C-alpha positions as CSV (number, residue, x, y, z in Angstrom):
1,X,0.0,0.0,0.0
2,X,1.4,3.4,-1.0
3,X,2.1,5.8,1.8
4,X,-0.3,8.8,2.2
5,X,0.7,12.0,3.9
6,X,-1.5,13.4,6.6
7,X,-1.2,16.5,8.7
8,X,1.2,15.8,11.7
9,X,-0.7,15.4,14.9
10,X,-0.2,17.7,17.8
11,X,1.1,16.5,21.2
12,X,-2.4,16.5,22.6
13,X,-3.8,14.5,19.7
14,X,-0.8,12.1,19.9
15,X,-1.4,11.6,23.6
16,X,-5.1,10.9,23.0
17,X,-4.3,8.3,20.3
18,X,-1.7,6.6,22.6
19,X,-4.1,6.6,25.6
20,X,-6.9,5.0,23.6
21,X,-4.5,2.4,22.2
22,X,-3.2,1.6,25.7
23,X,-6.7,1.0,27.0
24,X,-7.7,-1.3,24.2
25,X,-4.4,-3.2,24.3
26,X,-4.8,-3.9,28.0
27,X,-8.1,-5.6,27.1
28,X,-6.3,-8.1,24.9
29,X,-7.8,-7.0,21.6
30,X,-5.9,-7.4,18.4
31,X,-4.5,-4.5,16.3
32,X,-7.2,-4.8,13.6
33,X,-10.0,-4.9,16.2
34,X,-8.6,-2.0,18.2
35,X,-8.3,0.2,15.1
36,X,-11.8,-0.7,14.1
37,X,-13.1,0.4,17.6
38,X,-11.3,3.7,17.3
39,X,-12.6,4.2,13.8
40,X,-16.2,3.7,15.0
41,X,-15.7,6.3,17.7
42,X,-14.0,8.9,15.4
43,X,-15.8,12.2,15.4
44,X,-14.5,14.1,12.4
45,X,-13.6,13.3,8.8
46,X,-9.9,13.9,9.1
47,X,-9.6,11.5,12.0
48,X,-11.7,8.8,10.1
49,X,-9.4,9.1,7.0
50,X,-6.3,8.7,9.2
51,X,-7.7,5.7,11.1
52,X,-9.1,4.1,7.8
53,X,-5.6,4.4,6.3
54,X,-4.0,2.8,9.4
55,X,-6.7,0.0,9.4
56,X,-6.0,-0.9,5.8
57,X,-2.3,-0.7,6.3
58,X,-2.4,-3.0,9.4
59,X,-4.4,-5.6,7.4
60,X,-1.9,-5.5,4.6
61,X,1.4,-5.4,6.6
62,X,0.4,-6.8,9.9
63,X,2.6,-4.2,11.6
64,X,1.3,-1.2,13.6
65,X,4.7,0.5,13.4
66,X,4.8,0.4,9.6
67,X,1.1,1.5,9.4
68,X,1.8,4.5,11.6
69,X,5.0,5.4,9.7
70,X,3.2,5.4,6.4
71,X,0.9,8.3,7.5
72,X,3.8,10.7,8.3
73,X,1.5,12.0,11.0
74,X,3.3,10.6,14.0
75,X,6.6,11.7,15.6
76,X,9.7,9.6,14.9
77,X,10.2,9.0,18.6
78,X,6.7,7.4,18.9
79,X,7.4,5.2,15.8
80,X,10.7,4.0,17.4
81,X,9.0,3.2,20.7
82,X,6.1,1.4,18.9
83,X,8.6,-0.7,17.1
84,X,10.3,-1.5,20.4
85,X,6.9,-2.5,21.9
86,X,6.2,-4.8,19.0
87,X,9.6,-6.5,19.3
88,X,9.4,-6.9,23.1
89,X,5.7,-7.7,23.4
90,X,5.1,-4.8,25.8
91,X,3.0,-2.7,23.5
92,X,0.4,-1.8,26.1
93,X,3.1,-0.5,28.5
94,X,4.8,1.4,25.7
95,X,1.5,3.1,24.6
96,X,0.6,4.0,28.2
97,X,4.1,5.5,28.7
98,X,3.9,7.4,25.4
99,X,0.5,8.8,26.4
100,X,2.0,10.1,29.6
101,X,5.0,11.5,27.8
102,X,3.1,13.4,25.2
103,X,0.7,14.7,27.8
104,X,3.6,16.2,29.6
105,X,5.0,17.6,26.3
106,X,1.6,19.3,25.6
107,X,1.5,20.7,29.2
108,X,5.0,22.1,28.7
109,X,4.1,23.7,25.4
110,X,0.9,25.2,26.9
111,X,2.9,26.6,29.8
112,X,5.4,28.2,27.5
113,X,2.7,29.5,25.2
114,X,0.8,31.1,28.0
115,X,3.9,32.7,29.3
116,X,4.7,34.3,25.9
117,X,1.2,35.2,24.7
118,X,0.3,37.8,27.2
119,X,3.5,39.8,26.9
120,X,3.3,39.7,23.1
121,X,-0.3,40.9,23.1
122,X,0.6,43.8,25.4
123,X,3.6,44.8,23.3
124,X,1.6,44.7,20.0
125,X,-1.2,46.6,21.6
126,X,1.1,49.4,22.8
127,X,2.8,49.6,19.4
128,X,-0.6,49.8,17.7
129,X,-1.8,52.6,19.9
130,X,1.3,54.6,19.4
131,X,1.2,54.1,15.6
132,X,-2.4,55.2,15.4
133,X,-1.7,58.2,17.6
134,X,1.2,59.5,15.6
135,X,-0.2,58.7,12.1
136,X,-3.9,59.6,12.6
137,X,-4.4,61.8,15.6
138,X,-1.3,64.0,15.4
139,X,-2.1,65.3,11.9
140,X,-5.5,66.4,13.0
141,X,-4.0,68.5,15.8
142,X,-1.5,69.9,13.3
143,X,-4.3,71.1,11.1
144,X,-6.0,72.7,14.0
145,X,-2.8,74.6,14.9
146,X,-2.3,75.7,11.4
147,X,-5.9,77.1,11.3
148,X,-5.0,79.1,14.5
149,X,-1.9,80.4,12.8
150,X,0.5,78.4,15.0
151,X,2.8,75.4,14.8
152,X,3.6,72.4,17.0
153,X,6.9,72.5,19.0
154,X,9.0,70.2,21.2
155,X,7.9,66.7,21.8
156,X,4.7,67.0,19.8
157,X,6.6,68.2,16.8
158,X,8.9,65.2,17.0
159,X,5.9,62.8,17.2
160,X,4.3,64.6,14.2
161,X,7.4,64.2,12.1
162,X,7.6,60.5,12.9
163,X,3.9,60.1,11.9
164,X,4.4,62.1,8.7
165,X,7.4,59.8,7.8
166,X,5.3,56.7,8.4
167,X,2.4,58.1,6.4
168,X,4.7,59.1,3.5
169,X,6.4,55.8,3.5
170,X,3.4,53.6,4.3
171,X,4.3,51.1,1.6
172,X,7.8,50.6,3.0
173,X,6.3,50.3,6.5
174,X,3.8,47.7,5.4
175,X,6.6,45.8,3.6
176,X,8.7,45.9,6.8
177,X,5.8,44.5,8.8
178,X,5.3,41.8,6.3
179,X,8.9,40.8,6.4
180,X,8.8,40.7,10.2
181,X,5.7,38.6,10.1
182,X,7.4,36.1,7.7
183,X,10.5,36.1,10.0
184,X,8.2,35.3,12.9
185,X,6.6,32.4,11.0
186,X,10.0,31.1,10.0
187,X,11.3,31.2,13.6
188,X,8.2,29.6,15.1
189,X,7.1,27.1,12.4
190,X,10.3,25.7,10.9
191,X,13.0,23.5,12.3
192,X,15.9,25.9,11.3
193,X,13.9,28.7,13.0
194,X,13.6,26.7,16.2
195,X,17.3,25.9,16.1
196,X,18.1,29.6,15.7
197,X,15.8,30.6,18.6
198,X,17.3,27.8,20.7
199,X,20.8,29.2,20.1
200,X,19.5,32.7,20.8
201,X,18.3,31.6,24.3
202,X,21.8,30.6,25.2
203,X,22.9,34.2,24.8
204,X,21.2,35.1,28.0
205,X,21.7,33.5,31.4
206,X,18.1,33.3,32.5
207,X,16.8,31.8,29.2
208,X,19.9,29.6,29.0
209,X,19.0,28.0,32.4
210,X,15.4,27.6,31.4
211,X,16.4,26.0,28.1
212,X,18.7,23.5,29.9
213,X,15.9,22.7,32.3
214,X,13.5,22.0,29.4
215,X,16.1,19.7,27.7
216,X,16.7,17.9,31.0
217,X,12.9,17.3,31.4
218,X,12.6,15.8,27.9
219,X,15.7,13.7,28.4
220,X,14.7,12.3,31.7
221,X,11.1,11.8,30.5
222,X,12.4,9.9,27.4
223,X,14.8,7.9,29.5
224,X,12.0,6.8,31.9
225,X,9.9,5.7,28.9
226,X,12.6,3.7,27.2
227,X,13.9,2.2,30.4
228,X,10.4,1.0,31.3
229,X,10.2,-0.6,27.8
230,X,13.0,-3.0,28.6
231,X,15.8,-1.4,26.7
232,X,19.4,-1.2,28.2
233,X,20.5,2.1,29.5
234,X,22.9,2.5,26.6
235,X,20.1,1.9,24.0
236,X,17.9,4.3,25.9
237,X,20.6,7.0,25.8
238,X,20.9,6.7,22.0
239,X,17.2,6.8,21.4
240,X,16.5,9.7,23.8
241,X,19.3,11.7,22.2
242,X,16.9,12.7,19.4
243,X,14.4,14.3,21.8
244,X,16.7,17.2,22.7
245,X,17.3,20.3,20.7
246,X,20.6,21.1,19.1
247,X,22.8,23.0,21.4
248,X,25.1,22.7,24.5
249,X,22.8,20.2,26.2
250,X,22.8,18.0,23.0
251,X,26.6,18.3,22.9
252,X,26.8,17.0,26.5
253,X,24.6,14.0,25.5
254,X,26.8,13.2,22.5
255,X,29.8,13.2,24.8
256,X,27.9,10.8,27.1
257,X,27.2,8.4,24.2
258,X,30.9,8.4,23.3
259,X,31.9,7.7,26.9
260,X,29.3,4.9,27.3
261,X,30.6,3.3,24.0
262,X,34.1,3.4,25.5
263,X,32.9,1.4,28.5
264,X,32.0,4.1,31.1
265,X,28.9,3.6,33.3
266,X,25.9,5.6,32.1
267,X,25.3,7.5,35.4
268,X,29.0,8.3,35.7
269,X,29.0,9.6,32.1
270,X,25.9,11.8,32.8
271,X,27.6,13.2,36.0
272,X,31.0,13.8,34.4
273,X,29.5,15.7,31.4
274,X,27.2,17.8,33.5
275,X,23.9,16.4,32.1
276,X,22.7,16.1,35.7
277,X,24.1,18.0,38.6
278,X,23.4,18.3,42.3
279,X,20.3,16.4,43.5
280,X,19.5,15.0,40.1
281,X,23.0,13.5,39.7
282,X,22.8,11.8,43.1
283,X,19.3,10.4,42.4
284,X,20.5,8.9,39.1
285,X,23.5,7.2,40.7
286,X,21.4,5.7,43.4
287,X,18.7,4.6,40.9
288,X,21.4,2.9,38.7
289,X,22.9,1.0,41.7
290,X,19.5,-0.1,43.0
291,X,18.0,-1.1,39.7
292,X,15.2,1.4,39.7
293,X,16.7,3.9,37.3
294,X,13.4,4.1,35.3
295,X,11.5,5.2,38.4
296,X,14.2,7.7,39.3
297,X,14.0,9.2,35.8
298,X,10.3,9.5,36.2
299,X,10.9,11.4,39.5
300,X,13.5,13.6,37.9
301,X,11.1,14.4,35.0
302,X,8.4,15.4,37.4
303,X,10.8,17.6,39.4
304,X,12.1,19.2,36.2
305,X,8.5,19.9,35.2
306,X,7.8,21.6,38.5
307,X,11.0,23.6,38.2
308,X,10.1,24.7,34.7
309,X,6.7,25.9,35.9
310,X,8.3,27.8,38.8
311,X,10.9,29.4,36.5
312,X,8.2,30.5,34.0
313,X,6.1,31.8,36.8
314,X,9.0,33.9,38.1
315,X,9.7,35.1,34.6
316,X,6.1,36.2,34.1
317,X,6.2,37.8,37.5
318,X,9.1,40.0,36.3
319,X,7.7,40.6,32.8
320,X,4.3,41.7,33.8
321,X,5.6,44.7,35.9
322,X,7.9,45.6,33.1
323,X,5.0,45.6,30.6
324,X,2.8,47.6,33.0
325,X,5.6,50.1,33.4
326,X,6.0,50.4,29.6
327,X,2.2,50.7,29.2
328,X,2.2,53.4,31.9
329,X,5.1,55.2,30.3
330,X,3.3,55.1,26.9
331,X,0.1,56.4,28.6
332,X,2.2,59.1,30.3
333,X,3.7,60.0,26.9
334,X,0.2,60.4,25.5
335,X,-0.9,62.6,28.4
336,X,2.3,64.7,28.1
337,X,1.6,65.1,24.4
338,X,-1.9,66.1,25.1
339,X,-0.7,68.5,27.8
340,X,1.9,70.0,25.5
341,X,-0.7,70.5,22.8
342,X,-3.1,72.1,25.2
343,X,-0.4,74.4,26.7
344,X,0.8,75.4,23.3
345,X,-2.7,76.1,22.1
346,X,-3.5,78.0,25.4
347,X,-0.3,80.0,25.1
348,X,-1.0,80.9,21.5
349,X,-4.5,81.9,22.4
350,X,-3.3,84.0,25.3
351,X,-0.7,85.7,23.1
352,X,-3.3,86.4,20.5
353,X,-5.6,87.7,23.1
354,X,-3.0,90.0,24.6
355,X,-1.9,91.5,21.3
356,X,-5.4,91.9,20.1
357,X,-6.6,93.2,23.4
358,X,-4.0,96.0,23.4
359,X,-5.0,97.1,20.0
360,X,-8.7,96.7,20.8
361,X,-8.1,99.0,23.8
362,X,-6.4,101.6,21.5
363,X,-9.2,101.3,18.9
364,X,-11.9,101.9,21.6
365,X,-10.0,104.9,22.9
366,X,-9.9,106.4,19.5
367,X,-13.6,106.0,18.9
368,X,-14.4,107.5,22.3
369,X,-12.4,110.7,21.3
370,X,-13.3,110.7,17.7
371,X,-13.5,114.4,17.1
372,X,-11.8,116.3,14.3
373,X,-8.4,117.3,15.3
374,X,-8.5,115.7,18.7
375,X,-6.3,112.7,17.7
376,X,-2.6,113.2,17.0
377,X,0.8,111.8,17.7
378,X,2.9,113.6,20.4
379,X,6.3,112.9,21.9
380,X,7.1,112.7,25.5
381,X,10.7,112.4,26.5
382,X,11.4,111.3,22.9
383,X,8.7,108.6,23.0
384,X,6.0,108.7,20.3
385,X,2.6,108.6,22.1
386,X,-1.0,108.5,20.9
387,X,-2.6,111.8,22.0
388,X,-6.3,111.9,22.5
389,X,-7.7,115.4,23.4
390,X,-10.9,116.0,25.2
391,X,-12.7,119.0,26.7
392,X,-14.6,119.4,29.9
393,X,-16.0,122.7,31.2
394,X,-13.8,124.8,29.0
395,X,-10.7,122.8,30.2
396,X,-8.7,120.7,27.7
397,X,-7.3,117.3,28.8
398,X,-5.0,114.9,27.0
399,X,-4.9,111.1,27.2
400,X,-1.6,109.7,26.3
401,X,-1.2,106.0,25.3
402,X,2.3,104.6,24.9
403,X,4.7,101.8,25.8
404,X,7.1,102.3,28.7
405,X,9.3,99.8,30.5
406,X,7.5,96.8,29.0
407,X,4.0,98.0,29.8
408,X,1.3,99.7,27.8
409,X,0.4,102.8,29.8
410,X,-2.2,105.5,29.8
411,X,-1.7,109.0,31.2
412,X,-4.5,111.5,31.7
413,X,-3.6,115.1,32.4
414,X,-4.5,118.7,31.6
415,X,-3.0,119.8,28.3
416,X,-0.8,122.4,30.0
417,X,0.5,120.1,32.7
418,X,4.0,118.8,32.8
419,X,3.9,115.0,32.5
420,X,6.5,112.2,32.4
421,X,6.3,108.7,30.9
422,X,6.7,107.1,34.4
423,X,3.6,108.9,35.6
424,X,1.3,106.7,33.4
425,X,-1.0,104.0,34.6
426,X,0.0,100.5,33.5
427,X,-2.6,98.7,31.4
428,X,-1.0,95.4,30.4
429,X,2.4,93.9,29.6
430,X,3.7,94.6,26.1
431,X,7.1,94.4,24.5
432,X,6.7,97.1,21.8
433,X,4.1,99.6,20.7
434,X,4.6,101.9,17.7
435,X,2.5,104.5,16.0
436,X,2.7,105.7,12.4
437,X,0.5,108.2,10.7
438,X,0.0,106.8,7.2
439,X,-1.9,109.9,6.0
440,X,-4.0,112.7,7.4
441,X,-6.3,111.1,10.0
442,X,-5.2,107.5,9.2
443,X,-2.9,105.7,11.7
444,X,-1.1,102.3,11.9
445,X,-0.6,100.8,15.3
446,X,1.8,97.9,15.8
447,X,1.8,95.8,19.0
448,X,4.4,93.2,19.9
449,X,3.7,91.0,22.9
450,X,6.2,89.5,25.4
451,X,6.6,86.4,23.2
452,X,7.4,88.4,20.1
453,X,4.0,87.9,18.4
454,X,3.1,91.0,16.3
455,X,-0.4,92.4,15.4
456,X,-1.2,95.5,13.5
457,X,-4.3,97.8,13.6
458,X,-5.1,100.5,11.0
459,X,-7.6,103.1,12.3
460,X,-8.9,106.4,11.1
461,X,-10.9,109.3,12.5
462,X,-14.5,108.6,11.5
463,X,-15.2,112.3,12.0
464,X,-12.7,113.2,9.3
465,X,-14.4,115.1,6.4
């Protein structure tokens, strides 16, 4: 029968298959009958196709190992162990051990996945919020500022420039994201990618220790399974070698294999090459001497699993505050940006108000004294002043408006009184105030506020003929 390729099973699906096979094998049912029972209980079409193929292959070859291998859906380690089970007549024990092994592998994968998913979601969410802020929100604020005759400055201007760059190079930005996505798929979904990530973990002490712990778990779990199947420790070592990822831990196991081939005892080789250290090393030596090495390996695997959970919990406990800090920092940046925009807008509005108010004040004064010949430009102490004459009970008075010592001042006095610039009453702060008579009865007033903003007013005597 020609081999048919099926989608590889996950660890959870593999564990479920082995568990069902172990239960049926313990009942003393033949391979054909047990596959038939599983086929009748299959719930979806893909599972039925897979089991139908295995059923037909078992009838043709009479070997469960060959039937499973022809599907390309099962891990190579499972196929090797099934073959050992067929050769030793301990298929039920092997299947039960494989079910337990792949359940632990699935639990480990779930633990790692949960530890990584939350931080990744938080990081992506923060990046998304920041990108939307600088590419969509900032341009709107910029348009508002332009309509008010102002411009963004400082931090808000930097963010606006970054957003404009991303908007103007959106195609490049999308291509970069696509490339990063493809790199992520390569790293997570391909064997070379996993090898690269595994090597990368050894660059940092914390992830290196965690990676070694995971490799030790898989090694001890595999050793427990193979030892319980009746293989010699040396054979178990060679078969379990394939379960570990390429890296320093795999190199240690290769050295162990070479040492065992040269006649060294297994536990001594594991200890000398640093595969097991401390408590684990002492446990393996005792187990080897007492003939219960398989049980000891089970114990080491359980302890490694507990240690991995504890390490991941501690890692998450450190990552979460870091992410919260980053999220708080990004939120603070948004608040600072909004505050900067508000302050800038308020400052511009105040400046506009001050300059316009000073000229509005002058305009109102002109209209109050709008009589022919009563408006003129006079000089006090060399300073050009707006002179507004008025008459009350046959007495003439003059109101002077001018800038003196950074203030717009008003001075009211009789026309024959001796006055000085310092005598005026301060109206508001102003940097500069100039008066020019463009033509007879037509004046131009220029006001400069303390921030250097300039406004101009052109006014005329309405009573002019």
